[in-house]
C-alpha positions as CSV (number, residue, x, y, z in Angstrom):
1,M,-5.3,85.8,101.2
2,N,-3.7,88.5,99.1
3,S,-5.4,88.6,95.7
4,D,-3.8,90.9,93.2
5,V,-4.4,91.7,89.5
6,F,-1.3,91.1,87.4
7,I,-1.4,92.8,84.0
8,P,1.3,91.4,81.6
9,A,2.1,94.2,79.1
10,R,4.9,95.3,76.8
11,L,5.4,97.9,74.2
12,D,7.4,95.9,71.6
13,S,4.4,94.4,69.9
14,T,4.9,93.6,66.2
15,R,1.2,93.8,65.3
16,L,0.4,97.1,67.1
17,P,3.5,98.7,68.6
18,K,3.1,100.7,71.8
19,K,-0.6,99.8,71.9
20,H,-0.8,100.1,75.7
21,L,-0.1,103.9,75.4
22,K,-2.5,104.5,72.6
23,K,-5.4,106.6,73.8
24,I,-9.2,106.0,74.0
25,N,-11.3,108.8,75.3
26,G,-8.1,110.7,76.0
27,E,-6.5,108.0,78.2
28,P,-3.8,105.5,77.4
29,L,-5.2,101.9,77.2
30,I,-3.2,100.7,80.2
31,K,-4.5,103.5,82.5
32,L,-8.0,102.9,81.3
33,L,-7.7,99.2,82.1
34,V,-6.2,99.8,85.5
35,K,-9.0,102.2,86.4
36,R,-11.6,99.6,85.5
37,L,-9.9,96.9,87.5
38,E,-9.3,99.1,90.6
39,K,-13.1,99.0,91.1
40,A,-13.1,95.3,91.9
41,K,-14.0,94.7,95.5
42,K,-12.0,91.5,96.1
43,I,-8.6,92.9,94.9
44,R,-5.8,94.2,97.1
45,Q,-3.9,95.9,94.3
46,V,-3.3,96.1,90.5
47,I,0.2,95.5,89.2
48,V,1.4,95.9,85.7
49,C,4.0,93.2,85.0
50,T,6.2,94.4,82.1
51,T,9.7,93.3,80.9
52,N,13.2,94.3,81.9
53,Q,13.9,95.4,78.3
54,K,14.9,98.9,77.4
55,S,11.9,99.0,75.0
56,D,9.6,99.1,78.0
57,D,11.3,102.0,79.8
58,E,8.7,104.3,78.3
59,L,5.9,102.2,79.7
60,T,7.5,102.0,83.1
61,S,8.1,105.7,83.3
62,F,4.4,106.4,82.5
63,L,3.2,104.0,85.1
64,E,5.4,105.4,87.8
65,K,4.3,108.9,87.0
66,E,0.7,107.7,87.3
67,N,1.4,106.0,90.6
68,I,0.5,102.6,89.1
69,L,2.4,99.6,90.6
70,V,4.9,98.1,88.1
71,F,7.1,95.0,88.2
72,R,9.8,94.3,85.6
73,G,10.9,90.7,84.8
74,S,11.6,88.2,82.1
75,E,11.0,89.3,78.5
76,K,9.7,86.0,77.1
77,D,8.8,84.0,80.2
78,I,5.6,85.5,81.5
79,L,5.1,82.7,84.0
80,N,8.4,83.4,85.5
81,R,7.7,87.1,85.5
82,F,4.4,86.3,87.4
83,L,6.2,84.1,89.9
84,E,8.9,86.7,90.7
85,A,6.2,89.4,91.0
86,S,4.2,87.2,93.4
87,K,7.2,86.7,95.6
88,Y,7.9,90.5,95.6
89,F,4.4,91.5,96.4
90,K,3.5,88.5,98.6
91,T,0.6,87.6,96.3
92,D,-1.4,84.4,97.0
93,I,-3.9,84.6,94.2
94,I,-3.2,86.2,90.8
95,I,-6.0,87.5,88.6
96,D,-4.4,87.5,85.2
97,V,-5.7,90.3,82.9
98,E,-3.6,90.7,79.8
99,G,-2.9,94.3,79.0
100,D,-4.9,94.3,75.8
101,K,-8.1,92.9,77.6
102,I,-9.5,96.4,78.2
103,F,-13.1,95.1,78.2
104,T,-12.5,92.9,81.4
105,D,-15.6,92.9,83.5
106,I,-14.8,93.4,87.2
107,K,-17.8,91.3,88.4
108,Y,-15.9,88.2,87.0
109,V,-12.7,89.4,88.7
110,D,-14.5,89.3,92.1
111,K,-16.3,86.0,91.2
112,I,-13.1,84.2,90.4
113,V,-11.3,85.5,93.5
114,D,-14.2,84.4,95.7
115,E,-14.2,80.9,94.3
116,L,-10.4,80.5,94.6
117,E,-10.5,81.6,98.2
118,N,-13.3,79.2,99.1
119,S,-12.5,76.1,97.1
120,N,-9.6,73.8,96.3
121,Y,-9.5,74.9,92.7
122,E,-6.1,76.1,91.6
123,F,-7.0,77.7,88.2
124,I,-10.3,79.2,87.0
125,T,-11.2,81.0,83.8
126,G,-14.0,81.3,81.3
127,S,-14.7,79.1,78.3
128,T,-17.4,78.1,76.0
129,L,-17.0,74.4,77.0
130,E,-17.1,72.9,80.5
131,K,-13.9,70.8,80.2
132,T,-11.9,72.5,77.4
133,F,-10.1,75.8,77.1
134,V,-11.0,77.6,73.9
135,P,-8.4,80.4,73.4
136,S,-10.4,82.1,70.6
137,A,-13.6,82.4,72.5
138,P,-14.9,86.0,72.7
139,I,-15.7,85.6,76.4
140,H,-12.0,85.9,77.2
141,G,-12.2,89.6,76.5
142,F,-14.4,90.0,79.6
143,V,-13.4,87.1,81.9
144,P,-9.9,86.9,83.4
145,A,-8.0,83.9,84.6
146,G,-7.4,83.2,88.3
147,I,-4.2,81.3,89.4
148,K,-3.2,80.2,92.9
149,I,0.5,80.6,93.5
150,S,0.8,76.9,94.4
151,A,-0.3,76.1,90.8
152,L,2.1,78.7,89.3
153,E,5.0,77.2,91.3
154,K,4.2,73.7,90.1
155,I,4.2,74.7,86.5
156,C,7.3,76.8,86.7
157,K,9.1,73.9,88.3
158,I,8.4,71.4,85.6
159,K,7.9,73.4,82.3
160,K,10.7,72.8,79.8
161,T,10.6,76.1,78.0
162,N,11.6,79.7,79.0
163,D,9.4,81.2,76.3
164,T,5.8,81.3,77.6
165,E,4.8,84.5,75.8
166,T,2.0,83.0,73.7
167,G,-0.4,80.4,75.1
168,Y,0.8,80.4,78.7
169,K,-2.6,79.7,80.1
170,E,-2.6,76.3,78.4
171,F,0.1,75.2,80.9
172,F,-2.7,75.2,83.4
173,T,-5.5,73.9,81.2
174,S,-3.9,71.2,79.1
175,N,-2.9,68.7,81.8
176,T,-4.4,66.8,84.8
177,L,-1.9,68.0,87.3
178,L,-4.0,70.9,88.6
179,K,-7.6,71.2,89.8
180,K,-9.2,73.6,87.4
181,K,-12.6,75.0,86.5
182,F,-14.0,76.6,83.4
183,I,-16.9,79.0,83.9
184,T,-19.4,78.6,81.0
185,F,-21.8,81.3,80.0
186,N,-24.8,79.7,78.4
187,D,-26.9,82.7,79.3
188,I,-24.6,85.2,77.5
189,N,-24.9,85.4,73.8
190,L,-21.7,86.9,72.4
191,P,-21.6,86.9,68.6
192,K,-19.2,84.3,67.2
193,N,-17.8,86.9,64.8
194,S,-16.6,89.0,67.6
195,R,-13.4,89.5,69.7
196,F,-12.7,91.8,72.6
197,T,-9.0,92.4,72.8
198,I,-6.4,94.8,71.2
199,D,-4.0,93.0,68.8
200,Y,-4.6,94.8,65.6
201,L,-5.4,98.4,64.5
202,E,-8.9,97.1,63.6
203,D,-9.4,96.0,67.2
204,F,-8.3,99.4,68.4
205,E,-10.8,101.2,66.1
206,F,-13.5,98.8,67.3
207,A,-12.7,99.5,70.9
208,K,-12.7,103.2,70.4
209,N,-16.2,103.1,69.1
210,I,-17.5,101.0,72.0
211,F,-15.8,103.1,74.7
212,K,-17.0,106.3,72.9
213,I,-20.6,105.2,73.2
214,L,-20.5,103.4,76.6
215,G,-17.7,105.3,78.4
216,N,-15.4,103.4,80.8
217,D,-18.0,102.1,83.3
218,F,-19.8,99.2,81.6
219,Q,-20.3,95.5,81.9
220,I,-20.6,92.7,79.4
221,N,-24.3,92.9,79.0
222,D,-24.0,96.6,78.0
223,V,-21.7,95.6,75.1
224,I,-24.0,92.8,74.0
225,D,-27.0,95.2,74.0
226,L,-25.0,97.8,72.0
227,I,-23.9,95.2,69.4
228,E,-27.5,93.9,69.0
229,K,-28.6,97.5,68.3
230,Q,-25.6,98.3,66.1
231,P,-24.3,95.0,64.5
232,E,-22.4,97.0,61.9
233,L,-19.7,97.7,64.6
234,L,-18.4,94.2,64.2
235,K,-17.5,94.8,60.5
236,K,-14.2,96.4,61.6
237,I,-13.0,93.2,63.3
238,E,-14.5,90.3,61.3
239,P,-11.6,90.2,58.8
240,I,-8.9,89.7,61.4
241,I,-10.4,86.8,63.4
242,K,-8.9,84.2,61.1
243,Q,-5.7,86.1,61.0
244,W,-5.4,86.0,64.8
245,N,-6.2,82.3,65.0
246,E,-3.5,81.4,62.5
247,N,-0.9,83.6,64.2
248,Y,-1.7,82.1,67.6
249,A,-1.3,78.5,66.3
250,K,2.1,79.4,64.9
251,K,3.4,81.1,68.0
252,I,2.0,79.1,70.8
253,T,4.6,78.0,73.3
254,K,5.8,74.4,73.7
255,L,3.7,72.9,76.5
256,D,6.0,70.0,77.3
257,L,6.5,69.3,81.0
258,N,9.2,67.3,82.8
259,H,7.9,64.0,84.2
260,V,6.4,64.2,87.7
261,W,7.2,61.1,89.7
């Protein structure tokens, strides 16, 4: 089976414009993320899935110069963008790593690919609960989602909206149509007042500090150890956790599906 990483990314972000080209340790975030993901052993290739809008011409030009695979598709419908990219690249399993999830740990990339290849699960991701998807859980900064193309095709066929930009994973987690699994992490103690993504300037400054200390070759336990030793690092992002939750709730896509008879 062809297992590829798809990275949805665009430059026209209202909260932190052009964040994927902002630099940490001298490298744009998108390149830093791609380099981390290329070390996964179960992955065939890493593909940045951006939009067909003019605002993403700059991102596309950068990726092409860096010899990073890129696919351009729907601006608002990420699921359709993924579906079209999967057809183009003949992908069987998508590992979905959002472009601002620069902390993603490749051991979970390989773990999810392995489980999807050897089970009848159609969607796998991390969560703090065994049967419920918790979008605000800090673990999502390290653990990607895995999607079989059969599941993506089902959802794209019956979803009612063409705007899946915010909350698209819930199409896979909020119904009983698909066989899904949530990996829980009872042995991993991430502070509740933490987040590991890049939505706001505070997130970016926090990430810069982490990567400055740990470099680009670290895993989740290295970050946990660092925060235990330097808890003051979290002060930068604590004020924006509530802000993100409120914004997510306002913008989440409509999850209505057509009836399946």
